[in-house]
C-alpha positions in Angstrom: 13.8 0.3 -1.3 13.1 -1.1 -5.3 16.3 0.3 -6.3 18.3 -1.0 -3.5 16.8 -4.5 -4.0 17.4 -4.3 -7.4 21.0 -3.3 -7.0 21.6 -6.1 -4.6 20.3 -8.8 -6.7 22.6 -7.2 -9.8 25.8 -7.3 -7.5 24.9 -11.3 -6.6 24.3 -11.9 -10.5 26.1 -9.2 -12.6 24.6 -10.7 -15.8 21.3 -9.1 -14.6 20.1 -6.5 -17.0 19.8 -4.0 -13.9 18.0 -1.2 -15.8 15.4 -3.2 -17.6 14.9 -5.2 -14.2 14.3 -1.7 -12.9 11.9 -0.4 -15.4 9.6 -3.7 -15.6 9.0 -3.3 -11.5 8.3 0.3 -11.8 5.7 -0.6 -14.7 3.8 -3.4 -12.4 3.8 -1.1 -9.6 2.1 1.8 -11.8 0.1 -1.0 -13.1 -1.0 -2.2 -9.9 -1.8 1.1 -8.6 -3.9 2.0 -11.9 -5.8 -0.7 -11.7 -6.3 -0.7 -7.5 -7.5 3.2 -8.3 -9.7 1.5 -11.9 -11.3 -0.9 -9.3 -11.9 1.5 -6.3 -13.7 3.9 -9.0 -15.8 0.8 -10.4 -17.0 -0.4 -6.9 -19.8 1.7 -7.0 -21.1 0.8 -10.2 -20.8 -2.8 -8.9 -18.7 -3.6 -12.2 -15.2 -5.1 -12.3 -12.1 -4.5 -14.3 -13.0 -7.2 -16.9 -16.4 -6.3 -17.1 -15.7 -2.6 -17.7 -12.8 -3.1 -20.4 -15.8 -5.4 -22.1 -18.9 -2.7 -21.8 -15.9 0.4 -22.9 -14.9 -2.1 -26.1 -18.7 -2.4 -27.2 -19.4 1.1 -26.5 -16.3 2.2 -28.4 -17.4 0.2 -31.9 -19.2 1.9 -34.0 -22.1 -0.3 -34.2 -22.0 -1.2 -30.4 -21.4 -4.9 -31.1 -18.7 -7.7 -31.2 -18.2 -11.4 -31.1 -17.3 -13.3 -28.2 -14.2 -14.6 -30.0 -13.0 -10.5 -30.7 -13.9 -9.8 -26.8 -11.6 -12.5 -25.9 -8.8 -11.4 -27.7 -9.5 -7.5 -27.0 -10.1 -8.3 -23.3 -7.2 -10.8 -22.9 -9.8 -13.2 -21.4 -11.0 -17.0 -21.5 -14.1 -17.9 -23.9 -15.0 -19.2 -19.9 -14.5 -15.9 -18.2 -16.3 -13.8 -21.3 -19.3 -16.1 -20.6 -19.3 -15.0 -17.2 -18.4 -11.5 -17.9 -21.3 -11.5 -21.0 -23.7 -13.3 -18.8 -23.3 -10.5 -15.7 -23.5 -7.7 -18.4 -26.7 -9.1 -19.7 -28.3 -9.6 -16.2 -27.8 -5.8 -15.3 -29.6 -5.3 -19.0 -26.3 -3.3 -20.5 -25.4 -5.3 -23.3 -27.6 -8.4 -24.8 -26.6 -11.9 -26.5 -28.0 -12.8 -29.7 -27.4 -14.2 -33.1 -25.9 -12.4 -36.4 -28.4 -11.5 -38.8 -26.1 -12.4 -41.4 -25.2 -15.9 -40.0 -27.6 -17.3 -37.1 -24.4 -19.5 -36.4 -22.9 -16.4 -35.1 -23.1 -15.1 -31.6 -23.2 -11.0 -31.3 -22.6 -9.1 -27.8 -24.4 -5.9 -28.4 -24.6 -2.9 -25.7 -27.6 -1.7 -25.3 -29.3 1.8 -24.7 -29.4 1.4 -21.2 -25.3 0.4 -21.5 -24.4 3.3 -23.5 -26.5 5.5 -20.6 -24.3 3.7 -18.3 -21.1 4.4 -19.9 -21.8 8.2 -20.7 -22.7 8.5 -16.9 -19.8 6.3 -15.0 -17.3 7.7 -17.1 -17.2 11.2 -16.5 -16.1 11.2 -12.8 -13.0 9.2 -13.7 -11.7 12.3 -15.9 -10.2 14.0 -13.1 -8.0 11.0 -11.8 -7.1 10.3 -15.4 -5.8 14.0 -15.6 -4.1 13.8 -12.0 -2.3 10.8 -13.2 -0.5 12.6 -15.9 0.1 16.0 -14.0 3.3 17.7 -15.1 3.7 15.3 -18.5 3.6 17.8 -21.1 1.6 17.1 -24.6 5.2 15.9 -25.9 6.1 13.8 -22.9 2.6 12.1 -23.7 3.3 11.6 -27.1 7.1 10.3 -26.3 5.6 8.2 -23.1 2.6 6.7 -25.7 5.4 5.7 -28.5 7.3 3.7 -26.1 4.8 2.1 -24.2 3.6 0.5 -28.0 7.0 -0.2 -28.9 7.0 -2.3 -25.9 3.9 -3.8 -26.6 5.2 -4.8 -30.0 7.8 -6.4 -28.4 6.1 -8.3 -26.1 3.5 -9.4 -28.7 6.6 -11.3 -30.5 8.0 -12.8 -27.6 4.3 -13.8 -27.2 4.2 -15.2 -31.1 8.0 -16.5 -30.6 6.5 -18.6 -27.4 3.4 -20.2 -29.2 4.7 -21.3 -32.6 
């Protein structure tokens, strides 16, 4: 149905880049499906996608900490939403919010031991779905796919920079 619709639009507007439009639509569909699956897996843990990403960033950091500004940048969230996310995770005891030892004016958000244990318990049941999503992909396919997605991400970053001088 998607192919037919894009084909009809390209007949009506011949200058439309048909292949690029099809690729964008496919990525949006795949992304929505992946996000829906992730949200379903997060539901029993009472986490949403933004809270999950924030927790994973902190978990992956060598010292388990970051600043609100860095987290906003890494998660593509605004300051107000990051405050809400941090409040929710603090309330659950998964992170703490405090001041930097080097600069008392700087806020530092840190994953707690309970937060680390939570991630270690929550992640493994997600792995089978992740493996299943890439069933039939060879290691070479995955490397090529990663390279192409990173190339697209760089192009999008450049577009964003060009539109925000």
